N, C-alpha and C positions, 0 to 999 in steps of 0.2 A: 715974849708969850711965845713957848710948850704948844704945839698941835703938835696931838697924839691921836693914833688910831689906836682904840681896844680892842684885839682879838680874843673872846675867849665865849663857849659854847654855853657855859649855865647863865642863863638869863640873871636869875638874883644877882650872883657875885656880879656881872657885866655893869647892873645900873647901881650898887654902890658903890663901884670903885669910879664910876663917871665923877655920882656927887662928890664922895670926896675927891676925887682932882679937879673940880671947880668951886672948890673951897677955896683952893692957892689962886690970888690974883693970876698968876703968870701960867697958870698951865688952862688951857681949852682941847677940849675933847671934841676934835673937827667931824670922827667918822668911828663907825662900830663892824664888827664884824665877827661870824659864832665860826665860820668854816675856814678854810684851807682857797677855795673858791672866793668868798666874799675878801678876806685881809688880801688876795693878787689883785682886786679889782678896787677894792681905798688904796693900793702905797699908789693904783697905777692912775688916779684920779688928780692926785698929786697934792700939794699944797697944806702936806705933814711934815717933823720934822722930826718925828717919833712913832714907830711901832714897840706896842705892850702889848705883849703876847700870851696866851697859854702855849704849854706845850703841846698837850693834848687833845685837839679837836678834829670833828667828823674829813675825811679826805685826808689829803697828805698833809703830816704833822711834824713836831718835832725838827728834828735837824733837818728832816728834809725840805719841811716848807721855809726852815731858815734857811737855806741855798739859794730855794728859788727866789726868795727876797732880796737874798743880796745879789744874788744875776740879773732880777731886774733890775731894781732902785740898790745899786751900790752906795749911794751917800745916806740913804737911808738910817740913823741907826735903828739897834733893835733892841728893848732890853726883856727880859723873858721873867713875866714872873708866872710858877707854876710849885703842885703841890710836892711835885721833887725835891729832893737834897740830895741826893747821892753824889758824891763828889765827878764820877763816869758821866754823872746824866750832863752836869755842871760843866763839866770838862767838854762835853762832846758840842753841849749848844755854844759855849764861845770858840771852838775850833772852828763850829762849821758856818762864824760869822757874827754871834748876836755882843755886843757892847758890854753891856751887862746882866745879873741875876739876879733874881731873888725872889723868897717861899712866898706862898699864901696868908704864911703867918705871919710874916714881918710887920714892925710897928708901920702905921704913917707917916712916923718921920723917918722911916727905913724908907719906905713909896718915894715920898717929897724928895730923896740926897740923892735916888734914882736916877727919876724922870729929868731932876734939871741937872743933874752932871753927866745923864748922857745925850741930855737932849745938846746939849752943849758941847757934844762930841766927843766926852771924857770916858772911861769907865766905868763900874764899879758893878763889884760881887758885894752881897747879900756880909756881913761879918761871919756871923756864925758859918753860915755857907763859905765863906774865905778858910774859918780856920779849920773846917772840915776837907777844904784841897788841901792843904798845907799838910794835917796829917795822913791822910790818905797819897801824897805824895813821898811820906817820909818813908811809908807802910811798901811800897810799889819796891824805892831804894834798896831796902833790904829786904825783900823776897818775890815772890811767883806772884803773878798776879791775883789768884784763885786765895790769896790771903787777906783779901779783901771784903769777901761773900759772908754775905750774912748766913745766920743759921736755917732759915729756908731758905736761902738761894742753893746753899748747899741739897738741900732734899728734892730738890726740881732739877738740881743736876745730874744726882743720882736718880733719878726716876726715869730722864732726861735718856743720859748712859745709856741706860738699862734697855733701849727703844718702846719706852709706851707713851700714848698718845698724849696731849695734851689735857683734853676733857677727861681721859683715866684719872690723870693724878690730879685735876682737882675735886674728883671723886674722893680719891685717895684719903688728899688731902684735906677734903671736906671744904675748901675753896671755891671761887668761883670762877670759871675758865678764863673770866677776861683778868683776874687777879694772877693767875696763871702762867697769862701772856705776859701782866707785866714782869712778872720776876724772870722770864726767858728773856727779856727787852734789855733788864737789868744785869743776866750773866754775863748777853752777847758782848753791855758795853763794858761792864768791868774786864773780861777776859780778849776781849780785841776780835771777836770771829764776829761770822756775818748769819750763820746758818745752823741751826739743827747736827747736820754733818761736820760743822766745827767745834761744835762744840764738847760731840762724842770726843773726835779727833783729837781736842785737848784733854779731856779725862783721860782718853787712857794712854797718850804722850808721857800725860804726868804722874798716871801711877796712881789717881785720887780714891778710885773703891775698890785697890786690888786686896 
């Protein structure tokens, strides 16, 4: 029996996920969490074989939460279940300590395979994500990091390099501030930088917008 903690802040998704996992005789959901603090409390209670977590929740999330979990419970495998499938995001999650990564668009069979294998101490990456990672690795080995940016990420980077605030970028591109923040996060992950100043410095050093 693989005892699972589900950490996801979307109630309907979490309930559906719990029901799906309970349909497998070898899997039991023992606790649920909706934010970082609840996740850390849930793992501290013990009795779990796997943490199945979303990357984006209230409080510390993403790689920061993964690192905290690894620090507190290094023997507890972490399987990320996220809407994000960008290679840089997947790579950072694995580097932070996750043992597996699948997307919310994965099939029930993929979810079952991932939980079974990660819960048994193995590693698992959604095949479609693994393929994207492989192509991304080839791209990075053959050129600069910025070659992997999407058209929208280029637009956001250009405006950041011009010194425009995120809320103004959102207005210009007719997107929500949250979406722009997500694009900025992906930019930093792909370019290996940590803040706005580093983004601007990268753009200048590589003469991206001369």
